[in-house]
N, C-alpha and C positions, 0 to 999 in steps of 0.2 A: 454479245460484245466480244467477238472473237478477235484474237491478235491485238489485244489492248495492252500496251506497255505500261501505262500508268492510270491511276484512278484517284480522283479528288472527291471527298465527301464534305459538303458544307452543311452546317446546321441552319436551316431556314426558320425553325421554330422550336421552342422548348416548352415543356410542361414542368413547373416546379413542384417539389414535394409538398405535401400538406403540412407536415409538422417538422420542418427543418429549414435552415437558412438556405436561400436560393443563390445559385451562382450563374455563370454564363451558359451553363449546359455542358454536357459531355457524353462520351460513349464509353461504357465499361468494356465492351469487347466488340470488335468488328471481325466477323468471320467471312471468308471468301472461299468457297469450295475449290480445292486444288492448289490453294496458296498457303504455304506454311512458313510462318515467320519465327525466327529464333533470335534470341538476344543473349549476349554474354558480356560480362564486365571485364575490363582490362585493369589489373593492378598497376601501381606505379612502376615505371620502367627504368628509373634512374640507376638502380643497383645492377639490373640485368645489363644495361648498356655499358656501365662502367666496368663490368667483369668480362664482357665479351672479348674474346681473343687472348685473355690472360691465362697463364699456366695455373690451373686449379686442381692439379693432381693431389696436392697436399691439403686441400680444403674440402670439408663436407659442405653439401648444399641442402638447404631445407626450405620448403615452401609451406606456408600456413594460409589456408583459404577459409573464409567464414561466410556462411550464407547470410544474405541481407535480411534482417528480421525487423519486426515492429519493436516498440519500446519494451514490451513485456512478452518476449517470444514464447515462454513456457505456458502462457495462458491464452494463446490464440486458439480459437475454436473454428469449427467448420462453418458456422453461420454467424451473422452479425445482425445488429438491429437495423431498423429502417433509417437511422440517421447515418449509416455508413461509417465513416471514420470520424464522425463528430465527437465521439467519446473514446477515451483511451482503450477501453475494453472492446471497442468495435474495430480497432485497427487490425489490418491484415498484413501478413508478411509480404514485402515487395517481391521477394523471390520465393516461389514455391519449391524450386530445386536450385541448388547452387550451379552456376555456369560461369566459367572463367576462361579467358584467353591469355596465355603467358608465353614467355620466350626464354627457355633455359639457356644460359650462356655456354653450356658444354653438354655433350651427349653423356647421359648417365642412366643408371638403373635406380629406381625409387621404390622404397617400401612405403606402403599406404596404410594409414590408420587415422583415427579421428573420433569424433563424437557425433552421435545421432539421437534423434528424438522421434516419438510416434507421430506419424502423419495424421492430421485431423480427419482425413478422408479414408483412413484404414478402417474397415468394418470391425465391429466388436468380435465377430467370430474369428477373424484372423488373429486378433490379440489373444483370444482364448487359446488358439492353437499354439502360439508362441509361449504362453504362460503354462501350458500343460493342463488346461481345464478338461475334465472328463465328465461324460454324462450321456443321457439318452436323447439329447436335443441340442441343436445349435441355436444360439441367441444373438440377436442383433438389435440395434436401436437407431434412432434418428441421428444422434450425436452424443458425445460425452461432454459434460459440463467442464469448461476450461481445458478440454482435451486431456483430462486425467484418466489414464486407463483403469484406475481403481473404481471409477464410476461407470464402467461398461455394463451392458445389459445383464451379464451372467450374475452380477451382484444381487439381482432380484430373485435368483433361483438357487441360491446356495444354502438355504435353510436357516439363515441367521439374519439378524438386523445389523450386524457389525459392518457388513458391506451392503451397498445399495446401488440401484441404478439412479443416477442423477443426470438429467439431460437439460440442455438449454431451453428456456421458455422465452421465445421471441415471436412477436406478432408476425403472422404470415409464414411461419416455419413450424408446422405442427410437430409436437413431440410424440414419438411412438416407440413402442417396445414390441419386438416380435420374437417368436420361437417356432422352430420347426422340428417335429418329432420324426423318428424313423418309421413308426407305424401309425395308422390312424388312431386318434385319441378322442375320447368323449369328454367334453367340459360341461359341467352342470352349473357351477357357480364360481365366482372369483372373489378373493379377499385381497385388497391392496393394503398391506401393512405399511404404515408410514415409516420413513427413514429416521435414523437417529439424528441427522443433521437438520438444521432449520432451513427448509426450502418449501416451495409450494407443494401442496398435496392435491392429487386429482379429485375433482368434484363431479365431473361428467366425462364419460369415456365412450368409445365405440369399438366393438370387437368385429374384426374381419376374419373370416375362416375360408381358406382356399380361394381367396379373391372375392368372396361374397360379403359385402359390408352389411352389418346389422344396424339397427336403430340406435340413437344415442341413449345411454344408460346412466342413471344417477348413481353416484357413489354414496352409500348410506353410512350410518354410524359404524365406526370401527373399520371402515374401508370396504364393507360388503357391497358387492355388485350382483344384483339378482337378474339372471338371464331369463328372458321370456320362455325359453325352451332349451333343453340340452342341445349342444352343437357337436358335430363330429368332423374331424379333418386332420390334416397334417401340418398345414401352415397357418399360424395364428398371428394376428397383429392387433395390438391394443393402442388405439389413438387416444391421446389426452386432449379433450375438447375444451375443458375448463379446469382451473385449479386456483387455489388460494393458500395463503400462509396460515398456519395455526394461530389461534388467538394468543395475544401477548407477545407477538414477535416484535422486537425493537425496530425502529425506523431504519437504522443503519443496515440491519440484516435484510430488510425488505427490498433493498437495492439489488439483491442477488436475482438474476434472471435465470432461475433454475426451477425444475420440477423433479420430484423423485418418488420412487417406490422402494421401500425397504425390503419387502418380500412379497412375491406374487404367489398366493396359495390357491389351489384348486385348478391349476393349469393342466393337470393330467400327466405330469412328469415327475419323476423322482428328483430330489435335490441334486444339483450339479456339484461335482467335487472340484472346488477352486483352491489350488494350493496357496499356502501362506508361508511367508518367511523364506529363508534360504536364498538360493540363487536361481536365475533363469538362464538356460543355455540357448542363446540366440543362434539359430541355425545359420549356416552359410547362406548369404544373399538375403538375410533379414534387412540389410541395407546394401546399396550398390551405387557405384559411380563408374563413369567411363573416362579413361585417359586416352586421348587421341582415338576415340572410338572403340577401345578395348575395354570390355566389361571387367570390373574388379568387384568381386563379391566380398561383403564385409559381415562379420559376425563376432561373437564373443560370449563371455560369461559375465553377467551383471547381477547386482543385488536386486532381489524381487521388490523390496521397498522402493528402490529408485525407479524401477520399471512401472510399478503401480502409481507412483506419484507423478509420472510424466517428466522426470528429470532427465538431463542429457546422459546418454549411455555410451560407455567406452566400447568402441568397435575397432577391428583391425582386419586386414586382408586375410582370408582364410583359404585361398586356393590360388595356384599359379605363380607364386613367388613375386619378386620385385618386377616392376614394369619398366621397360626400356623406353626412354624418350630421347629424341634427337635434339641437337642444338637448334635453336630457332623456334618457330611457332609450335605451340602445343595447346590442347584444350582439356578442360575438366568439366564434366557434366554429371549432375545428380540424376539417378535413374529411379523409376517408380518401384517402390517396395514398401512393406509395412512400416519401416523406419526410413526417415530421410536424413541425409547427411547435413548436419549443421556446421561442423568444422572438419576440414580434411587436412591432414599433414602428409607431405611427401618428403621422405628423408633419403638422402644419398650419402653414403659414407665416402670418405676420401679414398681414392684408389691407392695413393702412396702417402699415408699419413706420416707426420713427423712426430716422433716420440716426445711426449710432454712430461715435465716433472710431476711426480705424484704430489697431490695437495689435498688437504682435508681441513675442514673447519666446522664447528658446531657450537650451539649454545648449551653450555653445561647446566646452567640454572637460570630460568627466566626472571628470577628475583621477585620482588613484591611491588605491586602497583600502589602508588599514593595519590593524593589529590592533584598533584601537578608534576608527576614524573614516575620514575621507577628506580628502585635501589636494589642492591644485592645481586645484580646480574653478573654471571660468570660465563666467560667464553674461552675457547681455545682454538688455535689455528696453527698450521705448519708453515705459513707464509703470509706476506702482506695481504690484507683482506679489507672488505667493506663491512663496517658496522651499521646495520640498518634498523631503524625504529619504525614499525608499521603504524605510524600515525600520520594524519594529513600534514603535508609539508608546511612548515612555518619557520621563518628565519629566527624566531624566538627560542626554538629548541636548542638545548645545550647538552653535550655529552662529556663525561669525564672517564678516562681510562687510566686505572692505577693512579688516581689522584691528579692526572694532567688534563687540563681543559683542551678539548679537541676543536674548539672554535665553532663557527657557524656551519650548519649542515648544508649538504648538497641534495638537490632533488633526485630521487631514485625511482625509476620505473613510473614516472609521471605523478607520484603522489607521496612517496615515503621520504623520510629524512635519513641521510647516509653520511658517514664519516670514514675516511681512509684510516686504518690502524695498522701498526706493525704486528708481527707475529708474536711479540711478547705480551700483547694486551691480554689481560685476564679479568680484572675487576672493573666493572662498568656501572655507571649510574647515569640516568637521564633526568633533566629538569627543564621545566618550561619557564623561561626568563620573565615574561610579563606577569607571571603569577606573583612575583615579589610586590609589584605595585598594588595588586588586589589584596595581598596579605597586609601591607601597610595600611590600606584603607580599612580593613577589618579592625586592626589594632587602634587606629584613630577613632573609629566609631565606638569601639568598646570603651576607650578612655572617655570619650564624650558622654556616653551613657552613664558611666560611673560618676563623672563630675556632676551631671544633672541630678543623680540620686543623692550625692552629698549635699548639693545646694537645697534639695527638697527637704532632707532631714534636718539640716542646720537651720532652715528658715521656718520650721513648723512653729517654734515658740514665738517668733516675731509675728507670724501670721495670726496666731491665736490672740495676741495682745491688740492687734489692730481692730478697729471698729468694723462690724459686719457691713458689707456693701448693701446699698439700697436694692430692693427686689426689682426685677424687670417688670415692665407693665404686663398685666394679664392679657392674653390674646382675646379678642372679641369673639363672641359666639358666631357671628356672621361677618367675616371679613368683607371689606369693600370690594365689590365686583368691578372688574375692568370692562371697559367698553369693548365690543367685538373687535374693532380695529386695533386697539392697543394689545388685546389678548393675542391676536394673530401675529402682530409684530414681535411680541415676546416669544411666541411659539417658534417663529422662524429663527430668531437669534439662538434660542435654546437648542433647536434642532441642529443648527450649524456647530455649536460648541460641543454638544453631546456626540454628534456624528464624528467630529474631528478627534475627540478623546477616546471614544469607545466603539466606533464603527458606524457606518452609514445606517445600518438597521436600527441602532439605538436612537439616532437622531430622528429617523422617519417615524418611529413609534412614540417615543417619549416627548418629542416636541409638541405634536398635536395634543397629547394628553395633558401636558402642562398648560397649554393655552386653554383647554376646556376647563381645568380646575380653576384658573384665574377668572375666566369669564363667568362661571357659575358660582364663584365665591365659596368653595368648599372650605369648611372650618379646619383650623390647625389640629384640633383634637381628632378629627376624623383621619387626617393625614398621618398623624403620629400612630394612631391605633392600626391603620392599614400597613404602615411601614413595619411596626412591631410584629404584626402577624406574618408578613412576608419573611422577615429575618428569622423569627423564632420557629415558624412552622413551615413556610413555603420552601425556603432554601434547603434545610435539612431533608425535607421530604423529596425535593427534586433530585438531590444528590443520591439519596438512598434508592429511589426508583431507577435512576440511571445505572447505578452499580448492579442492581438486580436484573435489569432487562438487557444490559449490554453483554449478551452471551455469544461471543465469537471465538471462544477458546483463547489460548495463549499464543499471540503472534510473535513471540520471541523478542519483545521489547520494541517492536515496530508498529504499534497500534496507532495509525494516523487518525483514527476516529475517536480517540480518547477525549479530546477537547470538545468535539462536536456532540458526543453523547452526554456530556455534563454541562452544556452551555445553558440549559434552562435555569439552573441555579444562579448562573452569572447574571442573566437578564432579570431575575427576580430581585437579586441583591441590588442591582443598579437602579431598578424602579424604586426600591425602598430608600436608597440613599438620595435619589432625586427628590422624593417627597420630604425627607428630613431637611434637605438643603433649602427647599422652599419655605418650610416652617422657620428655619434659622434666619433666612433673609427677611421674612416678615417681622420676626421678633426684633432683630437689630434695627430694621427701618423704623419700627414704632418707638424704640428706645431713643433713637437719635432725633426723630422728628417731633416728638411731643413732650409735655412736662412729665417728669418722673414722679411716680406716686410717692406719697409721704407715709412714714411709719405711723401707726395709730398713736395718738396722743403727743406727737412730736410736730410742732409747728416750726416756722422759720426761726423764731427766737430760741425755742428749745433746741433746735438743731445747731444754732450758733453756739448756744451754751455748751452742748455736748462736745462740739468740735473744739471749743476753747478749753474745756476740761481735759480733752484728750491731748491738746497741745501742752497744757501745764503739766499733766502727769507724766508726759513722755520726756520732759526736760529734767535738769538737775533739781534736787530738793530745794525748796524755797524756805526762808526763815519765817517763823510764825509771825503774823501781823501783831 
């Protein structure tokens, strides 16, 4: 197809995935030899157009560019599951490298800095070189779980269990750990020490030596792998063919798609020296971008903890000085490096700046947080300022400065509450206005409870003098069984009510169970005993086991699985209350529909006589006949 100016590809047939929702079909990547396609985003141009031609000598110019990422960019890995982007953890960044086209309104020189993160495709050996790992071997792996550098392969060779290799466990993407020694090494046996974190542990592996793959090997007790014969070579690779979670792993933790080795012993190499704590000196060109085709190398000094955790790292241009860009069209492109630029800032100082008055302001004392505000705040400023409360914006917030109400807040930076204040402002307090209504409700409720308590205590004597109520009818040993049709109708109604009140799952499960109880005529005694067992034993046991098995560490107050881990106790309590509700309904229905039982030795006349006696004795004293 020589001299072809255009090409159209139509999908004439598609094959849907086996375990995912099907769409109209698509092409992940279409490659044509000799054709290279590039794409760059253009930021909004309104400000650039408005400033073009203006005298900007007294004004600094700053551009902030951010790479387009998925919803959780710090947890994006190299591989995803077979469902593609069907789950949040499988989403991939739309932009592998930042690429922008912009139009500076004036010719300037820009200083370059920004934030960078580890590229998921960066080999573990490259990260070890950045971190200063030393030893007689280089280590690599298939990938790092959640792209966290602390899970790189060298963690399995440092002689401790505090660090481990943790790799993704995804169908169709075998997990492997490799090491290469400087001299030929003999390996006679391997021991796979499990990691300290709860992930899958290998149960069957394959060892490849210098490109020669061995037979699958079982991982025995304690992680021991017995080799059929000693092997000798320089390049070793351990493929994980099968893995499973340790016994007792909570269901929430089993959602982790990860496999790990805490320590690999017997590999024939001395433990690697993996530095801990302190800082990491990122060399120049650890990250890089291109401005109008000119390469700008980025580096810097960062905290090792931030590097190991995979958090964004502060980088700045380390060679060449500011970059000159002309007015008009310019380009920014991220370049391949161990780190990739997530955010890039271009700063150009004003060529002829105007002297600005000195100003300073700070919070002297943050005060004390209360249930609905903050008191005792002290601030100081040398000029008119903005007083900002870092809470989600709400018109109900109020601030007082030196006893003066500042009125309704204004939104600040898209989320906070702000008030303009003079330079004399010093003593500040914040209060949430709608809290007053809630407080009044608390007071009214407390007074109502107190009133009910007074009525209860005051009426005890009157209640003691009143005749005892007749007992409710005793429940039959075998309640009347409903016909199947009526039982199904009751089950449908109960499922709708329970589903509306407690969730669809409750209705789907408890509705049919209730219909089965009514159809089989289960006795009230059995229902009461079952409900008592669920409330007295089942619910406490469910909550206790949930607290014991939910071992995910401290997520800092953001444990979104807390309710899910403890939902079993909720369902048991709901089942018990449903059973008791059925018993109550049967009892009240029997009391209303049939004759009330009489007390022993008391017939109608005796009852009338007792009632008359009660009426006589409750009135004023009568004269003797």
